[in-house]
C-alpha positions in Angstrom: 6.0 -134.7 2.4 6.6 -132.9 -0.8 7.3 -134.7 -4.0 9.5 -133.8 -7.0 6.7 -132.0 -8.8 5.9 -129.6 -6.0 8.4 -126.8 -6.8 8.8 -124.6 -9.9 11.0 -126.4 -12.3 14.3 -124.8 -13.5 12.8 -124.7 -17.1 9.6 -123.0 -15.7 11.7 -120.4 -13.9 13.8 -119.7 -17.1 10.7 -119.5 -19.2 9.0 -117.1 -16.9 12.1 -114.8 -17.2 12.5 -115.3 -21.0 16.0 -116.8 -20.4 16.5 -118.7 -23.7 20.2 -119.4 -23.0 19.2 -121.3 -19.8 16.3 -122.9 -21.6 18.6 -124.3 -24.3 21.1 -125.5 -21.7 18.3 -127.3 -19.9 17.1 -128.9 -23.2 20.6 -130.0 -24.0 20.7 -131.6 -20.5 17.5 -133.6 -21.5 15.1 -131.6 -19.2 11.4 -132.7 -19.6 9.9 -129.7 -21.5 6.3 -130.6 -20.4 6.9 -131.4 -16.8 4.2 -130.1 -14.5 4.4 -128.8 -10.9 1.8 -129.8 -8.5 -0.1 -126.7 -9.4 -0.4 -127.8 -13.0 2.0 -125.1 -14.2 4.5 -125.8 -16.9 7.3 -123.8 -18.7 4.9 -123.0 -21.4 2.3 -121.7 -18.8 5.0 -119.6 -17.1 6.2 -118.1 -20.4 2.7 -117.1 -21.4 1.6 -115.7 -18.1 4.7 -113.6 -18.1 4.4 -112.4 -21.7 7.7 -114.0 -22.7 7.1 -114.4 -26.4 10.5 -115.8 -27.3 10.4 -118.3 -24.6 6.9 -119.5 -25.7 8.2 -119.6 -29.3 11.3 -121.6 -28.2 9.1 -124.2 -26.4 6.7 -124.7 -29.2 9.5 -124.9 -31.7 10.9 -127.8 -29.5 7.6 -129.7 -29.7 6.0 -128.7 -26.4 2.4 -129.9 -26.5 0.2 -126.7 -25.9 -2.6 -129.1 -25.0 -0.9 -130.9 -22.2 -2.5 -129.0 -19.4 -4.1 -131.2 -16.7 -6.0 -128.6 -14.8 -9.0 -127.4 -16.7 -8.8 -123.7 -15.4 -5.3 -123.3 -16.7 -6.5 -123.5 -20.4 -8.8 -120.5 -20.3 -6.4 -118.6 -18.0 -3.5 -119.4 -20.6 -5.6 -118.2 -23.5 -6.6 -115.0 -21.8 -3.0 -114.3 -20.7 -1.7 -114.8 -24.3 -4.5 -112.5 -25.6 -3.4 -109.9 -23.1 0.3 -110.2 -24.2 -0.7 -109.9 -27.8 -2.2 -106.5 -27.1 0.8 -105.2 -25.3 
């Protein structure tokens, strides 16, 4: 049986597409900005992996903890993705 954390969150989906308007709406509705899916992904991870700089900036400006990753492999993957985005 699937739990609430199994699917991509609306915030994660918006961040992966760089949709700041939807992200702001979700924040206004009190969305949990650091909620993780069962895979350990968060809106911040989705933003970084999809090179959505403005989404990442938005999340960090709203106090998302960049160190809140629970799955160890995500940290190095996240850093590598961000480095790759910075070269683009």
